[in-house]
N, C-alpha and C positions, 0 to 999 in steps of 0.2 A: 029662321032662328030668330029668336024673341029679342023685342026691341033693347030690352034689359041687356042681351049680352053683346047687342049690336055698338051700346053705349059705351059699354065694359072695352070692347075690343080699340073704339075710337080713344077712347081716355089712354090705353094703353102704347098705342100708336102716337099722342101727344107726349106724353109723359119719353117714350123713345126720343122724340127728335126735340125736345129741351135739353138733353145731352150732346155738347160739341163734339164736331165731328173731328176739329181741327187741334184739339188741345193742345197742349204745348211740345213740341215738335222743334228737333234741330236737324237739318238734311243739310247734304253738301258732299264733298267729295273728298277722298281721300289719295296722296300724292306720295310718292317718292322723291327725294331732292331733286329730281332729273327729271321734276315733272312727268314721270309715268304712272299710270292707274298704280294703286295697291291694292289690287283684289283680296278680300281672304283677312283682309285688317278687320279685329273688332274694335267699335267704337264705342266707350262707354260713360256713364254719367254720374260722377260723385257727388253729392250734398254737402254743406258744409258741416255733415254729424262726420264723415266720413262713409257714409253707407250708398251704394251703388244703388241706384235708381233707373238709370234704361243703361239697356245697351242694344245694338246694331250691328249686323254684319258691312262689309263694303262689298259689294255685287263685283262680275267681273270687271267692269267700267270703274270702279274704287266709287261709287255712290253709296250712297247710306240714308235713312230716317229712322232715326232714333226720337222716341215719343216717352214722352215726361209724363208723372202721375200728376205733376202741379208743377204750377213756376217759381221759379228763383234764382238763387246762387248756384250752379253745377262747375267741375271741375271736369274736364272731357279728358281722356286719357285713351293711348292706342294701342291693341295690344295683339300681338300674330305669336302664334306658339314658335318657340324654338329662339325667341327676340325676348332683348331687354322692354319693358313699355317705353313709351314715350309718349313722357307729357303735354297736353296740348295746354290749350287756353282756359279760363275761368270765365264763365261767361253768364250773364242775366238772362234768363229767360221771361217774359211775363205769362199771365196767364191766358192761352186761346191764342199766340204769338207763335208764330214759324221765325226758326233763325237758322240763315245760310252760311256755312262757314267753310274753308279749304282748309283742310290738314293736312300735315306733312309729316309724317311718317318716315322717322331715322330708322334703317335695319343696323340694330346690333344686336349678331348674333352669339348668342350662348352655349357653351357646352352642354349637353344632356348626357348623363352618366348613367350606360345601360343597367340597367336591373337586371339582377337575375334572381332565379327561386329563393338563394341562400342570402337575400336581403331583404326578402320577407320574412324572414325564422324569426 
């Protein structure tokens, strides 16, 4: 390998290391009102313009890790199919910060009307 390519490779690796590995992260756990884990809940972050900027799925223990593209003020929402959304807190996440939150998902089932082939016409 020539000396030039070794230098280019080293510079590329150096550039990769300059990027923050932690970025802006919200991590935590989603629980039900009785403190049981709430697996399968989608945690979303919505910025001040009303744009979704991140989402994560709570695992079997209710744990989630939500990475954001930049710091700022975001509103957290908790979503589960077949339930009304639970509006979570609005938080400020600093650049390269890790924020930890315990979020309570309040189940509120909604009835979903069965769609037949005739409803697609």
